[in-house]
N, C-alpha and C positions, 0 to 999 in steps of 0.2 A: 639896250638890249636888242639882239635881232631874234625875231620870231618868225618861223615859216611853218607851213604844213609839212614840207619836205626838206631836209638839209642833206646835201651831198658833198661829202668830203673827198675831194680829189678831182682835179680838172684835165686827167688825161682823156683819151679817146672814149673810154667806157662811161666815166663821169659825165663827160660832156654830151654822149649819146643819151644816156639816161635822162639828163635834164632836158634835152631838146623834146624827147618824147613825152615826158611828164607834163611839160608846158602846154601841150595840146589838151590837157583835161581842164576844162572850164572851171574856174574858180580856185585852182590849186596853186598855192604860193610855193615855188621851189627856189631854194638859196643855194649856190655852189661856192664852196670855199677852195682855194688852190692856186697854185701857179700853173697856168695852163701848159700842158705837155712838159712839165719840169722833169719828170722821172725819164723821159725819153731824151731830153737834151743833156742830162747830166749823166746818166749811166750807160747810154748805149755807145759802143766804140765807134770813132770816126771810121768811115768806109764800110760799115756794116749794112747788109742787105736784109729785108724781111723775107721769111721763108714762105709766107702765105702768097696765094695766087692773087692776081688782080681784084677778083670779086671779093675775096676774103678780107682783103686790106681796107675796103671802103669802111667808114665810120657810119653806121646806120643813122638815118634821119627820119623823121615822121613822114616826110613827103618824097622821099627818095631823090631830092633836087642837089644835095650836097656831096655829089660823088667826086671820085678823083678826076674824071673827065670835066666836070664843072670847074674844079679848081684849075685844071690846066688851061681851060678856055678863058678863065677870069684873069690868069696871072701870066699866061704865056710860058709857063714852066713845063717843058715836056720831058717825059720819062716814060719808061715801060717797066714791066715786071721782070725780074724781082725789083721791088720798089727800094731805093736806097733810104735808110733810116732819116737822113737830114731832110729829104724831101716829105717823107711821111710827117716828120715834125712840122714843116711848112704847112702841109695840108692841114694838120690838126689845128694849128693857130689860125688858119684861114676859116675853118669849120667854127672854131669858137667865136671868132668875130661875127659871123653869119648868123649863129643859132644861139649863143649864150654869150652875148656881149657884155653882161654885167657880173662876170665871175668876181668874187670878192677874194682878193689876193693875199689877205692876211692869213698867217699861220695859224693852225689849230694847235693849241699847246696840250690840252687834254680834253676828254669827254667823261662826264661823271653822271650817275644815276640822280635824276631828279624825281618829282612826285608823279608816278605812273608814266614817266617819260625820261629824257636825257636832256643834259645841258652841257655845254662846253665852254671853254675859256679860251680866248684868242690872245695873240701875242700882245695886244695893246691892253689887255685887261677886260675887255667887253665880253659879256656873256652872250651866247646864242643858245636857243632852246626851241625844241619841236613845239608846235602849237597844239597839236592834237594827237591822240593815238592814230594808227593807221585806219583809214576809213573801212567801214563794214557795209555790206549790202544785203538787199533782201534776196529771197530765194529766187524771185523772178529775174534778177539781174545777174543770176550765176550762169556762167557758160555751160553747155552739156558737156558731160565727162568726156565724150569723145572729141570734143574740141580743146581739151587741155592737153598740150603737147607733152610728149614724153621728151626727156632731154638728159643727157648725161655725158660725162667727159671721156668715158671708155666703152664700157659695156652696159647695157640696159638691165642685165639680169646677172649679177654675179653668183647666182646658184647659192644663196643664203639657205641654209638648213633651218627652216622655219621651226621645226619640232624641238631642235636643241638650242636654238638661238638664246643668248643672254647679252645683257649689256654690261660691260666691265666698266666699274667706278673706281678711280684711282686718284692721287693727289692728296689735297688738303681737305680731306673729308673724315668724320668720325667712324663711318661704317663703309669702308671700302669692300669690294667684292663683285659678285656676279647677281644681276637682277633680271628677273624675268619679265616677259611682256605682261603677264597676270598681275604682277605687283605694280607695274606701271598703270595698268587699267583700273587698278583699285583706288587710285587717286581721283580727285574730282575731275569730271570730264567737261572740256570746254568745246563747243561747237561754234565756228566763226565762218563767215563768208567774207574773204578778203582777196586783194588783188595780189597776184604773183606777178613780179616784174623781172625779167631777165635783161641781163647786161647786152644780150645780143640785139635788143631792140623790140621784143615782142612782150606783150603783157596779157593776162587773163584772169577773170574772176573765178575763183573756185570756192568749193565748200570743204571745210577741214574739221577733223575732230580729233581731241587728244588731250593730254594732261599739261598743265603749264610746267615748264622747266623749273621754275621757281619751286613748285610743290615737290618736284623730284628731289631737288637739292636739299630741300628741308628734310625729306625722308632719308637722305644718305648722310646728313649731318654736315653739309658742306660749308665752308668758311666763305661766305658771301661777301666778305671784305676783300678776298683774293681779287687780282686784277683779270683773270682770264678763265675762259673755259675752252680746253683743246679737245678736239673731237677726231676720232680716227674711224674709218669706215671699212666694211668688208671688201670693197673694190679698191682698196688702198688710197681713196681720196682722204683728204685731212683738211681741217679747218680750225681756226681759232676765233673766239668772239669775246668782245669786251663784256665785263659782268653786268654793266648796266643794261645792255641789250639782252642778255640772257635772262635778266630778271623782269624784264617788260611783261606786263600781264597778257599780252597777245602772243609771246614767244611759247610755241608748244612743242611737245614731243608727240608728233602727229602719228597715229596709227590707223586713222580713217580717212577716207575721201569720199564724198557724196554719200555718207552714210553707210559705207561698205569698208571692209577691211582693205587697208592699203594694198595695192597690187605690187607685183614684183617689180614692174618697170618703173614705177613711181616711188620705190625706196623700201619696200617691205623688209622686214616687219615694222620698221621704225625710222623716221626721218625728222629733221628739224623743219618747223614751219614758223617763219618769222617774217610777217608783212612789213616790219619796218627795215628789212635788210633786202638787197638784190638776191636773185636766185641762187648765184654761186656759193653764197654763205650758208644756204640751207641744205646742209649735208644729208645725203640718203644712206640707206643700208647701215644704220649706225652700229658700231662696234665697241668703242671705248669712250668714256668721258673721263677727263682729267682736269682737277680744279687747281690752278697754279698762279703763281706771281711772276713766272719767268717761262716765257715761250722757248720751245726747242729751237736752237739756231737753224736756220735754213728750212724750217717747216712751220712757217707762220699760216700757211694755206696753199692748196695746190696752185691755184691761179694767182694769188697774191705773190707767190714766189717767182712768178713769170711776169710781174709788173701791174697786177690788177691793185686798185685801192684796197687796203687791208680793212678798213671800217666798213666799207660796202653798204653805207647806210641810206636810208631814204628819208 
């Protein structure tokens, strides 16, 4: 059995960057599964160029040393922006050898809910399991609210009508319909100080409050044997999450940060807060929950549909 503090499924640029950053945390055991840069090698057409500029094409690393310039100096492979996809793949493989040389290339067949955590099955039948829930921190270790970055894919304030807002619940549930913030706040409240980790290479310890998603799913009579929770947001962002992660005891419907109501730029009135997931899985401005066994084609997640790891786990 493989056991680790953090498990990353996917060895593309984002999984590799997250692993490189997390391994700077003393005592944290990080295990990465995946074929390095496999999505890029198999799915990007020959002759394609990246739209991002030179700076945005860099794969973030903890010490800023594994840049495109460093790759060119090390290999003698010269090119400029726009970067050809085949050169980006070579850069990613070089980055992997330098920063995450021990990637486990076995295929993950499935991920299942375990006891207060998750476990998965590899192609050779071996089990892997997260060792602990996400770390929690004392109040003295929490970053000041002003140091918690605002981050969004489009606009930071989609002008949610907070007075009229409801969460629409659909799919494999006994009680579909519209649920108010007051109904969600009536569930047992959980406060937790946990680390938010962004795929872009930054992280911050914050203070969050809300209801467990698992408690809300009980309220609506959800079939928790279903495989997925689909989420749609007011700003047209969308996500889907495996049910084991949804039911994790640290996965929250978050309506507070730092003891105050969630502000608009952080996702008011309600967002996902899941410290076992990368930031892009933690959708903001929630609008619709859908419990399902089948994901909508082409809508597994906003960033996932552009190449990010679907599981997005830590």
